N, C-alpha and C positions, 0 to 999 in steps of 0.2 A: 829814726827809731826802729828797732827791730820788732816786728810784729809776730805774735804767736798765733798760728792758725788754730781755729776753734771749730768744734763740731757743734752746730746749733742751727735751729731753724730761723734764727733772727740775726746772729752775729757771726761773721766769718773770721774775724781776727781782732787781737788787742795787743797793745804794748804799753809800757810804762817807763818813763824817764822824767820824773818830777811832774809830768803831765800824763794823764790817762788818755790814750788814743784808742778809739773803737771803730772798726770797720763793720758796717752792717751788710747783710746779704744784698741789699738794694744797691750797693756800691758807694753809698755815702759814708764819709769818714768824718768823725767828730773828735775834738780834743776837749777834755774836761779838766778844769783847773782846781787847785787846792784839794786834790784827792789824795788821801793817805795811801801809802803803798799797801797797807793791810786790806784796803777795799779792793785794790787790784788783785791781790792774792786770793781773797775770798771769791771774787768774781770768777777767776780762772778755775777754782775748785768747785764752784756751785754746780748743782745737778742741772738746773735750768738757767742758762745765761739770760734769757729774756725776762724771766721772773725776777732774778737778782737785779738786773739793770733797772727794771721798773720800780722795784721796792727800795733800792739803795743808791742809785746814781741819778736817774732821770729826775730833773727838777730840784736836785739837791746841791748841784755845783754849777758855777759859771762854765759856759761852754761856747765853742764856735765850730761851725762846719768848715772844714778845710778844703774838701774837694769831693767831687762826685766822680768816681772811677768809671770810665766808659766801659760798656759791656764788651766782653770778648766775642769777636766775630767767630761764628761757627763755619767750618769749611765743608 
């Protein structure tokens, strides 16, 4: 799934292909099921990704954590 990079203090990216996939700044990636594409579009255009997520996605759809991205080593 192609992820769109987002500017947010909570979310670093999101993608949609019948499933909403969100990568959080913590490195955790979750998939949310049964999400309408309009929810994804509204999420992308929301002023606050964290507020939109908490009000419209969190706790409203079945989900699973798919992986924890390891942190990038600094040189």
